[in-house]
Every structure is written in structure tokens, then in C-alpha cells.
C-alpha positions as CSV (number, residue, x, y, z in Angstrom):
1,M,-8.1,-12.6,0.0
2,S,-5.6,-9.7,-0.4
3,Y,-2.0,-10.5,-1.4
4,L,-0.4,-7.9,0.8
5,R,-2.7,-7.4,3.8
6,F,-1.9,-7.2,7.5
7,E,-4.2,-7.5,10.5
8,K,-4.4,-5.6,13.8
9,A,-2.2,-8.1,15.7
10,L,0.8,-7.4,13.4
11,M,0.2,-3.7,13.0
12,T,0.0,-3.0,16.7
13,N,3.2,-5.0,17.4
14,L,6.0,-2.6,16.5
15,Q,8.5,-5.5,16.5
16,D,6.7,-6.9,13.6
17,S,5.4,-3.8,11.8
18,L,8.3,-1.4,11.9
19,P,10.6,-3.6,9.8
20,K,8.1,-3.5,7.0
21,E,8.7,-0.5,4.7
22,L,6.7,1.0,2.0
23,L,7.9,2.8,-1.1
24,R,6.1,4.8,-3.8
25,T,7.7,6.9,-6.5
26,N,6.6,9.3,-9.3
27,R,8.9,8.0,-12.0
28,S,10.8,11.3,-12.1
29,G,13.1,10.7,-9.2
30,A,10.9,11.7,-6.3
31,Y,9.5,9.3,-3.8
32,S,7.5,8.8,-0.6
33,C,8.7,6.2,1.9
34,S,8.0,5.1,5.5
35,T,7.0,2.0,7.4
36,I,3.5,0.5,7.2
37,V,2.6,2.2,10.5
38,D,3.8,5.6,9.2
39,C,6.7,5.8,11.6
40,N,9.9,7.0,9.9
41,I,12.9,4.9,10.9
42,R,15.5,6.1,8.3
43,K,16.7,9.6,7.5
44,Y,15.7,8.7,3.9
45,H,12.1,8.3,4.9
46,G,9.6,11.1,4.2
47,L,6.1,11.7,2.9
48,L,7.4,14.0,0.1
49,V,11.0,13.5,-1.0
50,V,12.0,15.3,-4.2
51,P,15.1,16.2,-6.2
52,V,16.2,19.9,-5.8
53,P,18.6,20.3,-8.8
54,E,19.1,24.0,-7.9
55,L,20.9,22.8,-4.7
56,D,22.6,19.6,-5.6
57,D,22.2,16.1,-7.1
58,E,20.4,14.6,-4.1
59,N,16.9,14.1,-3.0
60,H,15.5,16.3,-0.2
61,V,12.9,15.6,2.4
62,L,10.4,18.4,2.3
63,L,7.4,16.9,4.2
64,S,8.6,14.3,6.7
65,S,5.1,13.2,7.9
66,L,1.5,14.3,8.4
67,D,-0.1,13.5,11.7
68,C,-3.9,13.1,11.7
69,T,-5.9,13.6,15.0
70,V,-9.6,12.5,15.3
71,I,-11.6,14.7,17.6
72,Q,-15.0,13.7,19.1
73,H,-16.7,15.3,22.1
74,G,-13.5,17.2,23.0
75,A,-11.5,14.0,23.1
76,E,-8.4,13.8,20.8
77,F,-7.0,10.6,19.3
78,N,-3.7,11.2,17.5
79,L,-3.1,8.6,14.8
80,G,0.6,9.6,14.3
81,L,3.7,7.7,15.4
82,H,7.2,8.9,16.0
83,K,10.2,7.5,17.7
84,Y,12.0,9.7,20.2
85,Q,15.2,9.2,22.2
86,G,15.1,6.5,24.9
87,N,13.0,4.1,22.9
88,N,10.0,6.4,23.4
89,Y,7.2,6.0,20.8
90,S,4.6,8.8,20.7
91,P,1.7,9.4,20.1
92,K,1.2,5.6,19.5
93,G,-1.4,6.0,16.8
94,H,-0.6,2.5,15.5
95,K,-2.8,1.0,18.3
96,Y,-5.8,2.3,16.5
97,I,-5.0,0.4,13.2
98,R,-7.3,-2.4,12.4
99,E,-5.8,-3.5,9.1
100,F,-3.4,-2.5,6.3
101,D,-3.7,-3.4,2.6
102,C,-1.7,-2.4,-0.4
103,D,-2.9,-4.6,-3.2
104,K,-4.0,-1.5,-5.1
105,I,-2.8,1.5,-3.1
106,P,-1.6,1.6,0.5
107,T,-4.8,1.6,2.6
108,T,-5.0,1.8,6.4
109,I,-8.2,1.4,8.4
110,Y,-8.3,3.1,11.8
111,R,-10.9,2.4,14.5
112,V,-11.2,5.0,17.3
113,G,-14.2,4.2,19.5
114,G,-17.2,4.5,17.1
115,V,-15.1,6.1,14.4
116,I,-13.8,4.1,11.4
117,L,-11.4,6.2,9.3
118,K,-9.9,4.9,6.0
119,K,-6.6,6.4,4.7
120,E,-5.4,5.8,1.1
121,F,-2.4,7.4,-0.6
122,F,-0.2,7.4,-3.7
123,F,2.4,9.5,-5.5
124,Q,1.1,11.1,-8.7
125,N,3.0,9.9,-11.7
126,Y,5.5,12.4,-13.1
127,E,4.5,15.1,-10.6
128,D,6.1,16.0,-7.3
129,R,2.8,15.5,-5.6
130,I,1.5,13.1,-2.9
131,L,-2.2,12.6,-2.6
132,I,-3.9,11.2,0.6
133,R,-7.6,10.5,0.9
134,Y,-9.3,10.2,4.3
135,T,-12.8,8.7,4.3
136,L,-15.0,8.6,7.4
137,E,-16.6,5.2,7.0
138,D,-18.5,5.3,10.3
139,A,-19.1,7.7,13.1
140,H,-21.9,8.1,15.7
141,S,-21.3,11.8,16.5
142,A,-19.8,15.0,15.1
143,T,-16.2,14.4,14.1
144,T,-13.3,16.8,13.4
145,L,-10.0,16.0,11.8
146,R,-6.8,17.9,12.7
147,F,-3.7,17.6,10.5
148,R,-0.2,18.6,11.7
149,P,2.6,18.6,9.1
150,F,6.2,17.8,10.1
151,L,8.7,19.6,7.9
152,A,12.4,18.9,7.3
153,F,13.6,20.7,4.2
154,R,17.0,18.9,4.1
155,S,19.0,16.4,2.0
156,V,18.3,12.8,2.6
157,R,21.9,12.4,3.7
158,Q,21.7,15.0,6.4
159,F,19.7,16.0,9.5
160,T,18.0,19.2,10.5
161,H,17.9,20.8,14.0
162,E,16.1,23.7,15.6
163,N,17.7,26.9,14.3
164,S,16.9,30.6,13.8
165,V,17.6,30.6,10.1
166,A,14.5,28.5,9.2
167,S,11.8,30.7,7.9
168,R,8.4,30.7,9.7
169,E,6.7,32.6,6.9
170,Y,3.7,31.0,5.2
171,H,1.1,32.2,2.7
172,L,-2.5,31.2,2.4
173,V,-3.4,29.5,-0.9
174,D,-6.6,27.7,-2.0
175,N,-7.7,25.6,0.9
176,G,-4.2,25.5,2.4
177,I,-0.8,27.1,2.7
178,K,2.6,27.4,1.0
179,T,5.8,27.7,2.9
180,C,9.6,27.4,2.4
181,M,12.0,27.0,5.2
182,Y,15.3,27.8,3.4
183,A,16.5,29.7,0.4
184,G,17.1,27.6,-2.7
185,Y,14.2,25.2,-1.9
186,P,10.9,25.1,-3.8
187,D,7.7,26.2,-2.0
188,L,5.8,23.4,-0.3
189,Y,2.1,23.5,-1.0
190,M,-0.2,21.8,1.5
191,Q,-3.8,21.8,0.4
192,F,-7.1,20.0,1.0
193,S,-10.2,19.4,-1.1
194,K,-12.3,21.0,1.6
195,K,-12.2,24.4,3.3
196,N,-10.4,24.3,6.5
197,E,-8.9,26.5,9.2
198,F,-5.1,26.8,9.5
199,V,-3.9,27.6,13.0
200,F,-0.4,29.1,12.9
201,Q,1.3,27.5,15.9
202,P,5.0,27.1,15.1
203,D,7.1,24.7,17.1
204,W,10.0,22.3,16.8
205,Y,9.6,18.7,17.8
206,R,13.0,17.7,19.2
207,G,14.8,14.5,19.3
208,V,13.0,12.5,16.6
209,E,15.1,9.3,16.2
210,Y,15.7,7.0,13.3
211,P,16.7,3.5,14.6
212,K,17.9,2.3,11.2
213,E,20.6,5.0,11.1
214,Q,21.6,4.0,14.6
215,E,22.0,0.4,13.5
216,R,24.2,1.5,10.6
217,G,26.5,3.5,12.9
218,Y,25.4,7.0,11.9
219,A,23.9,10.0,13.7
220,S,20.3,9.2,14.2
221,N,18.2,12.1,15.5
222,E,16.9,15.4,14.4
223,D,14.3,18.1,15.1
224,L,11.3,18.6,12.9
225,Y,9.5,21.9,12.4
226,V,5.7,22.1,12.6
227,P,4.2,25.4,11.4
228,G,0.8,24.7,12.9
229,Y,-2.2,22.6,12.1
230,F,-5.2,22.3,9.7
231,E,-8.6,21.6,11.1
232,M,-12.0,20.7,9.5
233,S,-15.2,18.7,10.2
234,I,-16.0,15.5,8.4
235,K,-19.3,13.7,8.0
236,K,-20.0,10.0,7.8
237,G,-19.3,8.8,4.3
238,E,-17.4,12.0,3.4
239,S,-13.9,11.9,1.8
240,I,-11.2,14.6,2.2
241,V,-8.2,14.6,-0.1
242,F,-4.9,16.2,1.0
243,A,-2.2,17.2,-1.5
244,A,1.4,18.0,-0.8
245,S,3.3,19.3,-3.8
246,T,5.9,21.7,-5.1
247,S,3.3,23.4,-7.2
248,E,-0.2,24.7,-6.4
249,T,-3.2,22.4,-7.0
250,K,-6.7,23.3,-8.0
251,T,-8.5,21.9,-4.9
252,A,-11.9,21.7,-6.6
253,R,-10.5,18.9,-8.8
254,L,-8.6,17.0,-6.1
255,K,-11.2,14.4,-5.5
256,K,-11.5,13.7,-9.3
257,L,-7.7,13.7,-9.6
258,F,-7.5,11.1,-6.9
259,E,-10.1,8.9,-8.6
260,D,-8.6,9.3,-12.1
261,E,-5.1,8.4,-10.8
262,L,-6.4,5.5,-8.8
263,A,-8.0,4.0,-11.9
264,L,-4.6,4.0,-13.5
265,R,-2.9,2.1,-10.7
266,P,-2.0,-1.5,-11.6
267,P,-2.6,-4.1,-8.8
268,R,-0.1,-5.7,-6.6
269,D,-2.2,-8.8,-6.1
270,N,0.4,-11.5,-6.9
271,F,4.1,-12.0,-7.2
272,F,4.5,-11.0,-10.8
273,H,2.4,-7.8,-10.4
274,C,4.4,-6.8,-7.4
275,L,7.6,-7.1,-9.4
276,V,6.2,-5.2,-12.4
277,N,5.2,-2.4,-10.1
278,A,8.7,-2.5,-8.5
279,A,10.2,-2.3,-12.0
280,H,8.3,0.8,-12.8
281,Q,9.6,2.5,-9.6
282,F,13.1,2.5,-11.0
283,H,12.0,4.5,-14.0
284,M,13.2,8.1,-14.0
285,R,12.4,10.8,-16.6
286,V,14.5,14.0,-16.6
287,E,13.6,16.9,-18.9
288,R,16.4,18.2,-20.9
289,K,17.6,21.8,-20.4
290,E,16.7,24.6,-22.8
291,G,18.9,24.3,-25.9
292,E,19.0,20.5,-25.6
293,K,15.4,19.8,-26.3
294,E,15.1,19.6,-30.0
295,Y,17.7,17.0,-30.8
296,Y,21.0,15.4,-29.9
297,T,23.1,14.6,-33.0
298,S,25.3,11.6,-32.9
299,L,28.5,12.2,-31.0
300,Q,30.6,10.6,-33.7
301,D,29.4,11.2,-37.3
302,S,25.8,12.5,-37.2
303,T,24.3,9.2,-38.1
304,K,21.9,9.2,-35.2
305,T,19.6,11.8,-33.8
306,Y,17.9,11.8,-30.4
307,Y,14.5,13.4,-30.8
308,S,13.1,12.9,-27.3
309,N,12.6,16.0,-25.2
310,D,13.7,14.2,-22.1
311,D,16.1,11.5,-20.9
312,R,15.1,8.2,-19.5
313,Y,17.1,6.4,-16.8
314,L,16.9,3.4,-14.5
315,L,17.8,4.1,-10.9
316,A,20.0,1.5,-9.4
317,G,17.9,1.3,-6.2
318,Y,16.1,3.1,-3.4
319,P,16.5,5.1,-1.3
320,W,20.1,6.2,-1.8
321,F,21.3,4.9,-5.2
322,K,21.5,7.1,-8.4
323,C,21.6,5.9,-12.0
324,R,24.8,3.7,-12.4
325,A,25.9,2.5,-15.8
326,R,26.6,-1.1,-14.9
327,D,23.4,-1.5,-13.1
328,T,21.5,0.1,-16.0
329,F,22.7,-2.3,-18.6
330,I,22.3,-5.4,-16.3
331,S,18.8,-4.3,-15.2
332,L,17.5,-3.0,-18.6
333,P,16.3,-6.3,-20.2
334,G,14.5,-7.6,-17.1
335,L,12.9,-4.3,-16.2
336,T,11.6,-3.7,-19.8
337,L,11.8,-6.6,-22.2
338,S,10.6,-9.2,-19.7
339,I,7.4,-7.3,-19.0
340,G,6.7,-6.4,-22.6
341,E,7.9,-2.8,-22.5
342,D,10.2,-2.9,-25.5
343,E,9.8,0.8,-26.2
344,Y,11.1,1.8,-22.8
345,F,14.2,-0.4,-23.4
346,E,14.9,1.8,-26.5
347,L,14.3,5.1,-24.6
348,V,16.7,4.2,-21.8
349,M,19.2,2.8,-24.3
350,D,19.1,6.0,-26.3
351,T,20.1,8.0,-23.2
352,A,22.7,5.4,-22.2
353,E,24.2,5.2,-25.6
354,R,24.7,8.9,-25.6
355,G,26.5,8.6,-22.3
356,L,28.6,5.7,-23.5
357,R,29.6,7.5,-26.7
358,E,30.5,10.6,-24.7
359,F,32.8,8.5,-22.6
360,M,34.4,6.6,-25.5
361,E,35.0,9.8,-27.4
362,Q,36.2,11.8,-24.3
363,K,33.5,14.4,-24.6
364,P,31.8,16.2,-21.7
365,P,29.0,14.2,-20.2
366,T,25.4,15.4,-20.8
367,T,23.7,12.5,-18.9
368,K,23.2,11.7,-15.3
369,I,24.7,8.2,-15.5
370,Y,27.4,7.5,-13.0
371,E,30.4,5.1,-13.1
372,I,30.3,4.9,-16.9
373,E,34.1,4.7,-16.8
374,K,34.1,1.2,-15.3
375,P,35.7,-1.2,-17.8
376,D,33.0,-3.8,-17.9
377,V,30.2,-1.2,-18.7
378,P,30.6,-1.5,-22.5
379,L,30.5,-5.3,-22.3
380,W,27.3,-5.2,-20.3
381,A,25.8,-2.8,-22.9
382,V,26.5,-5.5,-25.5
383,W,24.9,-8.1,-23.3
384,A,21.8,-5.9,-22.9
385,I,21.5,-5.4,-26.7
386,Q,21.9,-9.2,-27.1
387,Q,18.8,-9.7,-25.0
388,Y,17.0,-7.2,-27.2
389,S,18.1,-9.1,-30.3
390,K,16.8,-12.4,-28.9
391,K,13.4,-10.8,-28.1
392,L,12.8,-8.6,-31.1
393,G,15.0,-10.2,-33.8
394,K,18.3,-9.5,-35.4
395,A,17.0,-7.3,-38.1
396,R,15.6,-4.7,-35.6
397,C,18.7,-5.1,-33.4
398,K,21.0,-4.3,-36.3
399,E,18.9,-1.4,-37.5
400,K,19.1,0.3,-34.1
401,Y,22.4,-0.9,-32.6
402,R,24.7,-2.3,-35.3
403,K,27.0,0.7,-35.2
404,L,27.2,1.0,-31.4
405,L,28.1,-2.7,-31.1
406,R,30.9,-2.5,-33.6
407,D,32.1,0.7,-32.1
408,I,32.3,-0.9,-28.7
409,I,34.4,-3.8,-30.0
410,T,36.7,-1.4,-31.8
411,F,37.1,0.8,-28.7
412,I,38.3,-2.2,-26.7
413,E,40.3,-3.7,-29.5
414,E,42.2,-0.5,-30.1
415,N,42.9,-0.2,-26.3
416,K,41.2,3.2,-26.0
417,H,39.7,2.4,-22.6
418,P,41.8,4.1,-19.9
419,N,41.7,1.1,-17.6
420,M,41.3,-2.0,-19.8
421,T,43.7,-3.4,-22.3
422,L,43.4,-6.2,-24.8
423,E,46.5,-8.4,-24.3
424,D,48.3,-10.5,-26.9
425,N,46.6,-13.7,-25.5
426,G,43.2,-12.3,-26.5
427,L,42.0,-11.6,-22.9
428,V,41.2,-8.2,-21.5
429,R,43.1,-6.9,-18.5
430,I,42.3,-4.3,-15.9
431,E,44.1,-2.5,-13.0
432,G,42.0,-2.8,-9.8
433,R,44.4,-2.9,-6.9
434,D,44.0,0.8,-5.8
435,V,40.5,1.5,-7.2
436,A,37.6,-1.0,-7.3
437,M,36.8,-1.6,-11.0
438,T,34.3,-4.5,-10.8
439,W,30.8,-4.8,-9.3
440,M,32.6,-5.9,-6.1
441,N,33.3,-2.3,-5.4
442,S,33.3,-1.9,-1.6
443,T,36.2,0.0,-0.1
444,A,37.6,0.4,3.4
445,N,40.2,2.9,4.4
446,G,40.4,4.1,0.8
447,R,41.3,0.6,-0.6
448,P,39.2,-2.0,-2.3
449,V,38.1,-4.8,0.1
450,V,38.3,-7.2,-2.8
451,P,41.2,-5.9,-5.0
452,R,40.3,-7.8,-8.2
453,T,42.9,-6.9,-10.8
454,G,44.6,-8.4,-13.9
455,F,42.5,-10.9,-15.9
456,V,39.1,-10.9,-14.2
457,V,36.9,-13.8,-14.9
458,E,33.5,-12.2,-15.7
459,F,35.1,-9.4,-17.8
460,N,36.6,-12.0,-20.1
461,A,33.5,-14.2,-20.2
462,L,31.6,-11.0,-21.3
463,W,34.3,-10.2,-23.8
464,Y,34.1,-13.6,-25.4
465,N,30.3,-13.4,-25.5
466,A,30.5,-10.0,-27.1
467,L,32.9,-11.1,-29.8
468,R,30.7,-14.1,-30.7
469,F,27.5,-12.1,-30.7
470,V,28.8,-9.3,-32.9
471,A,30.4,-11.8,-35.2
472,T,27.0,-13.5,-35.8
473,L,25.5,-10.2,-36.7
474,A,28.4,-9.5,-39.1
475,R,27.9,-12.9,-40.7
476,D,24.2,-12.3,-40.9
477,D,25.0,-9.1,-42.9
478,E,27.3,-11.2,-45.1
479,N,30.2,-9.1,-43.9
480,E,32.6,-12.1,-44.2
481,K,35.8,-10.2,-43.5
482,D,34.6,-8.7,-40.2
483,A,32.9,-11.9,-39.1
484,L,36.2,-13.9,-39.6
485,H,38.2,-11.2,-37.8
486,L,35.9,-11.3,-34.8
487,E,35.7,-15.1,-34.8
488,E,39.5,-15.3,-34.8
489,M,39.7,-12.9,-31.8
490,A,37.1,-15.1,-30.0
491,E,39.0,-18.3,-30.6
492,K,42.2,-16.8,-29.2
493,C,40.2,-15.5,-26.2
494,K,38.5,-18.9,-25.7
495,Q,41.8,-20.9,-25.5
496,S,43.4,-18.3,-23.2
497,F,40.3,-18.2,-21.0
498,V,40.5,-21.9,-20.3
499,D,44.2,-21.9,-19.8
500,T,44.0,-18.9,-17.4
501,F,41.0,-19.5,-15.3
502,L,40.1,-23.2,-15.2
503,N,41.7,-25.0,-12.3
504,E,42.1,-28.7,-11.4
505,Y,39.1,-28.6,-9.0
506,G,36.6,-27.9,-11.7
507,Y,35.9,-24.2,-11.1
508,L,37.2,-20.9,-12.3
509,L,39.8,-18.7,-10.6
510,D,38.3,-15.3,-9.8
511,Y,41.1,-13.3,-11.2
512,V,44.7,-13.8,-12.3
513,D,47.4,-11.1,-12.1
514,G,50.9,-12.4,-13.0
515,N,51.7,-15.0,-10.5
516,T,48.8,-14.0,-8.3
517,M,45.8,-16.3,-8.6
518,D,42.6,-15.9,-6.6
519,W,41.4,-19.4,-5.7
520,S,38.4,-18.0,-3.7
521,V,35.1,-19.6,-4.8
522,R,33.1,-16.6,-5.9
523,P,30.0,-16.3,-8.1
524,N,31.6,-14.4,-10.9
525,M,32.4,-17.6,-12.7
526,I,28.7,-18.2,-13.3
527,F,28.7,-15.8,-16.2
528,A,31.0,-18.1,-18.1
529,V,28.2,-20.6,-18.0
530,A,25.0,-18.5,-18.3
531,L,26.0,-16.2,-21.2
532,D,24.9,-17.4,-24.7
533,Y,28.4,-17.9,-25.8
534,S,30.7,-19.6,-23.4
535,P,34.5,-20.4,-23.8
536,L,33.9,-23.6,-21.8
537,T,32.9,-27.1,-22.9
538,Q,29.6,-28.6,-21.8
539,Q,31.3,-30.7,-19.2
540,Q,33.4,-27.7,-17.9
541,M,30.2,-25.6,-17.6
542,K,28.5,-28.4,-15.6
543,S,31.5,-28.6,-13.3
544,V,31.4,-24.9,-12.6
545,L,27.6,-24.9,-12.0
546,D,28.0,-27.8,-9.6
547,V,30.5,-25.9,-7.5
548,C,28.2,-22.8,-7.4
549,T,25.3,-25.1,-6.3
550,R,27.3,-26.7,-3.5
551,E,29.0,-23.7,-2.1
552,L,27.2,-20.5,-3.2
553,L,23.5,-21.2,-3.7
554,T,21.0,-19.9,-1.1
555,P,17.2,-19.2,-1.2
556,K,18.1,-15.6,-1.9
557,G,20.6,-15.9,-4.7
558,L,24.3,-16.7,-4.8
559,R,26.8,-15.9,-2.0
560,S,29.5,-13.5,-2.9
561,L,32.0,-15.9,-1.3
562,S,32.0,-19.5,-0.4
563,P,31.8,-20.4,3.4
564,K,34.8,-22.6,2.7
565,S,36.9,-19.7,1.5
566,G,39.0,-17.5,3.8
567,G,37.4,-14.3,5.0
568,Y,33.8,-15.5,4.8
569,N,31.7,-12.8,6.5
570,P,28.0,-13.4,5.7
571,I,26.2,-11.0,8.0
572,Y,25.8,-7.5,6.7
573,V,25.2,-5.4,9.9
574,G,27.0,-2.8,12.0
575,P,28.8,0.5,11.2
576,Q,30.0,1.4,7.8
577,T,33.4,-0.2,7.9
578,Q,32.1,-3.5,9.3
579,R,29.5,-3.6,6.6
580,D,32.0,-2.7,3.9
581,Y,34.1,-5.8,4.9
582,A,31.0,-8.0,4.7
583,Y,29.5,-6.5,1.5
584,H,31.1,-9.0,-0.9
585,Q,32.5,-11.6,1.5
586,G,29.6,-14.0,1.8
587,T,26.4,-12.0,1.5
588,A,23.8,-13.3,-1.0
589,W,22.7,-11.4,-4.1
590,P,19.5,-12.3,-6.0
591,W,20.6,-10.8,-9.3
592,L,23.5,-13.4,-9.4
593,G,20.8,-16.0,-8.7
594,G,19.2,-15.0,-12.0
595,F,22.3,-15.9,-14.0
596,Y,22.6,-19.1,-12.0
597,M,19.1,-20.1,-12.9
598,E,19.7,-19.2,-16.5
599,A,22.8,-21.5,-16.5
600,C,20.7,-24.3,-15.0
601,L,18.1,-24.0,-17.8
602,K,20.8,-23.7,-20.5
603,L,22.4,-26.9,-19.4
604,Y,19.5,-29.0,-18.2
605,K,16.5,-27.5,-20.0
606,R,13.1,-28.6,-18.7
607,T,14.5,-31.1,-16.2
608,R,15.4,-28.2,-13.9
609,L,12.1,-26.4,-14.1
610,S,10.7,-27.6,-10.8
611,F,14.0,-26.8,-9.1
612,I,14.0,-23.2,-10.4
613,E,10.3,-22.8,-9.4
614,R,11.2,-23.8,-5.9
615,Q,14.0,-21.3,-5.9
616,M,11.5,-18.6,-6.8
617,V,9.5,-19.2,-3.7
618,G,12.4,-17.7,-1.6
619,Y,11.9,-14.5,-3.5
620,E,8.2,-14.4,-3.4
621,D,8.4,-14.7,0.4
622,E,10.2,-11.3,0.3
623,M,7.1,-9.5,-1.0
624,A,5.8,-9.2,2.6
625,Y,9.1,-8.4,4.3
626,H,11.5,-5.5,4.4
627,C,10.1,-3.3,1.6
628,L,6.7,-4.6,0.5
629,G,6.4,-5.8,-3.0
630,T,10.1,-5.5,-4.0
631,I,13.5,-7.1,-3.4
632,S,16.2,-5.8,-1.1
633,E,19.7,-5.1,-2.2
634,L,21.4,-8.1,-0.6
635,F,20.8,-10.8,2.0
636,D,22.8,-12.4,4.8
637,G,24.6,-15.4,3.4
638,N,23.5,-17.6,6.4
639,P,20.0,-18.5,7.6
640,P,17.5,-16.9,8.1
641,F,18.9,-14.9,5.2
642,H,17.7,-11.4,6.3
643,G,17.3,-8.7,3.7
644,R,19.8,-5.9,4.1
645,G,21.0,-2.7,2.4
646,A,18.8,-0.7,0.1
647,M,15.2,-1.5,0.4
648,S,14.6,-1.9,-3.3
649,F,17.4,-2.9,-5.8
650,A,16.9,-2.8,-9.6
651,M,19.3,-5.6,-10.7
652,N,17.5,-8.0,-8.3
653,V,14.0,-7.2,-9.5
654,A,15.2,-7.3,-13.1
655,E,16.8,-10.7,-12.9
656,I,13.9,-12.3,-11.1
657,L,11.6,-10.9,-13.8
658,R,13.9,-12.3,-16.5
659,T,14.0,-15.7,-14.7
660,L,10.2,-15.8,-14.7
661,E,10.2,-15.1,-18.4
662,L,12.8,-17.8,-19.0
663,L,10.7,-20.3,-17.0
664,E,7.7,-19.6,-19.2
665,R,9.8,-20.0,-22.3
666,Y,11.2,-23.4,-21.3
667,K,7.7,-24.6,-20.2
668,Y,6.3,-24.2,-23.6
């Protein structure tokens, strides 16, 4: 039985099928995304969505959708589906769907009278090209297929409307056409593996509506341009492959290309395989510009050279996130080391190290990593390298990252960060009243919703952990002087941490700024338990974990705020401002659950294995909801814990993969 398979009853009921989204990427920043019934419900949805660096740093929807019509005996059956204003769905092609399966690649079976048509598609790796194969599995009479492309040529953050500027020009190419609606965009090639007739019949389809945008308080409708349609006959047992791309394809090899790419596709036939595939979707490879390809010398003293001809990144999520520094370092171990892809860890870290050094040395950035100026980013970099060391050994870790680790400690110790200072008590302090500096970064009316400032609990837990980890490497190198210095700093930090954050109720204050102490029960204290080196005693760690279990734990991770704390707002719905106030005020985050489960295993070892395994069931359930085979950005903090936000979030996938690896380690 298929792991991700849906029958006719679900597919034909839009209330059940429309919330299920499907995402495929090419590992170079482009993607294809819609619902399982091919009805776009977000402005971010599209069949071919690609970066257009000549225009901006956003993705752009070139081909919104492709409607297929089955023609027999003069009767036409349109398999497409669009939502128009007034809750009008047309042409209701979903009623012909008999089943949908995406264990290998997304596959839809349509039945129209005596016709059985199978549609399969995927995004070609490292190419801006979507491939769709249509196979006529059964037919009792002559059958014709008509394909009508819906074009957008717009940023994913905007809408398009009927206008006189859009070009209607097209040019015939091998078994298809190429067209470009606006200057600055690449040509869109639409080609088939079989000869066909293209009928130029330009028209605008007006008032296409995206209900997800309406729910989020945004504009929600646009007009889509259709240049005409392609038409061709198809015989029983015959397959026709369609390619949409920004470059021309040799159509004679389309069928073989489809088969060759299909053979490379790993399955999504269980929980782990779904997560591995989801992990790969965050990969992004960007070719360096001319003049940068040969090498990047070290930004400090030419002790390191970057030989790769391209940069490797981890996107923070789909469909709207870019590569963010904090997300990169938190996600990196789970998305690479936990699935045996050590080399990709090193490739991403090479790019990230360059970005980090450029920031520390105040040099112009050459990477596409955002928010690298956030003060906890270097500390998360140390944590990521620490996971690398645990997996591949200290010797290899020191060989590759010894200097970076020590440079990060020095950077912080010498107070070179523009918004983090090392105080006399051994703790690090930030200023976050006016600009959000932590992962709780939502803002409303230009101000942080959660103004965490002063001594922030997870920053100092990370700082203590970093000092201890780098000290062990120094001692391993027999660098006694440096080891002693780092250990002395750690001891001062340890005592001040307990004095500053631990309260009489057995949990940790979230932040302390002078006489201001935040007593809210938040999940940020879990890091002081989960990290390898903790400033807390065993009993103190158990007390903190108990509070997290009682007040923050859900089947979808830890709540960002306890229901017992003031301002609890667990439902992430409504317009932007309403959602901003709920973002970190009670919503549940799976990636925090990963650190919670690591803390459980650290303190209670094998006795908590069955408990952790039960927690993982809540995540496996998500494989068939929201975006198939991956994990949403966040969840409502109250039952039934609906998935919200971005459809696929890197830190969540990463921490679940890392937890699965930890479970296996503790089992044996």
C-alpha cells in the first residue's frame, strides 16, 4: 500500500483536497507548487517558479498552470481547476480524478468515460525545467489532448492584471513555442515530445482568486494570460512528455530524459524517506559570478581557499523564505549529518564561513545569507560545528574549523559585535528593545512584539556551551594556556548564569535587563538543558525540563509561551498584524521540540525512548497534511494543532531528522 495515496472520495471533495499542498524543487532555488488537485490557492503557487536575478532577489511565477482537456467524439472534458471570485470553481476537473499518489513522483489518475489518463511530473534537478508525462492507459475511441498554458510572469509577492504592455509575441521552436511577456524576464519554452498544433488564441482569464491570500489579509485575485493552446492526438498506451523551461529542450530526448530522471528519484514511502526528500528541497546551489569562480582566499590571512565554483546554501523554508544565517546553522546538522551527507555539511559551511568572516571583518558581503548580523548567529555556528565534531571526530573538526571556532570566541570576547557585549560578569548582553535580535523576531507597528533585551537566556546558554566546547579542543591540542583561559571564562559565565536566570519556581527567566525580569514561561530555557555543556546542575536541568513538559509541550513541539503566562495567543490566523501578535505568543514550533527531546534523552537516557517515539507520531501524521511529506513552519498551540505559516520549514525538518538519529543512537 502506498504511503501517500488519496482516493477519489477525498480528491473530489475540495474541502479535504484543497488544504493539501505539493512542493517540488530543483535544488537551485526554483520550485513548482500547487495543491494535489492542481488548483492554485496562493500567489506563491505555480507550475514553474524561478529566480530572475536580473530583476531582483525574488522568485517569479512564469507558468502558473497547464490545463489539459480530453477530447473524444467532439466532447471536451477539461481536467483543470481554478478558483474565481464568488467561490466559483471552474472547470472542475477534480471530479474526474480517481486517485493521487506521490510515493515516487506525483501521479494523478483521471477517468473520463472510457478514458484513463495518467499524469506524472517532477522538477529536473539543477535545471529550471518542469517535466510532465501524460500516458493514455485506456481509451475506446480516438482521443485528442488539448493543453492551455496560463502565464503570469510576475514576482511571487505581486499579482498581474490584464494590461497592454504584456507582449503577445511568440516564436515556434521544436514541438512548441517560446514567449516572454515582459522585458527583463527569460524566455519561457513550452515543448512536447510529440509534434502538435499550436493555435494562437490570446486571452486573459480574469478574476482568478487565491483563498490563502484572502485568509492572510492580502489582495487575492489576478488575471492570467493564455497565449493559445496546443493540440495533438494520443493513442492507447502512448505517453507524451511536456517540458516548461527557461531554455530550449531537444524534444527527441524528452521521453528518455523523463525516464532517466525518474530513476534517480528516491521514494517517499515512509516517514524517514519523506523527511530526507524534504531536507533535499532546502538545498540551493548558486553559481558564482565570473571573476569569483577560481577561488576565494581567506578573508583574514589567506590560510583557507574556497575552490568550489558555486556556493551552497540552505533555504529557511518555502515558499517565501530566503537563506537566513541563524536558520542555516540550526538546520545544518539535521539536514546533512543526520542523513549521512557529511560532504554537503562542509560545502554549506564553506559558504557560511565566508559570510560570517565577511561580517566579523566588516567586509562587503559576497554571499546570499541574510540576517548574519544577528548576535546569536556565531554561537549557532559553533553549535553546528560541535555536532560535526561529534559525528566525524575531533581531529577532522579541528583540521577544518579550529581557526574559525577560535576566531568566533575572540570576536565576542573583544566586543567586536555591534550589538552584543561581553559583560564583567561573564554573560553576553544584547540590545533588543527597538529591533528584534533573537529568533522571536516578529514586529508590529515597527516594534518587536517580544522585546527581548539585556541578558537573554539562550544566548548565554549557547555562549557557555561554546566556551566549554572550544576549551576541550584546545586541551586536546595540548594548548594548556588557551584551555585554562576559556575554562575560566566558562566558570564565570556559569555562576552568573545561575544567579541571573534561575528563579525560585525552578525554571529560567527569559531575559533580564537591569531591574526588568521576564518571568514568562518560554521555551528558550530548554537550550540550557539540551546543549552538551550546561551551566545548570542535574537537578536544576530536571526542574527546567519538568516545567517545559507541563506548560509548553504539545504533539507538534514546544509552545512559544505558556498558556499560564499573560498574552497567550495560540492561534496563528488572520491578517498580518493579528498573526504577528500570535507568532511567538503560544504557537508551537517543532524545531524546539527537537531540543526538548534531546534534553529528555540526555537526562533520562533509554527510559524516555518510548515517550520520544510517541512524540514522533505527531510529526508523522503531518506527512499527509498541509504540504505533503514535509513539516509546516509552526502550529496552533491549542488542539487540534493546525499547521500554519510556510508550508515547509527547514529547522523543523532538520530537528526531527536529528531526533530520529538520536533515538537510534540511544537504542543501541
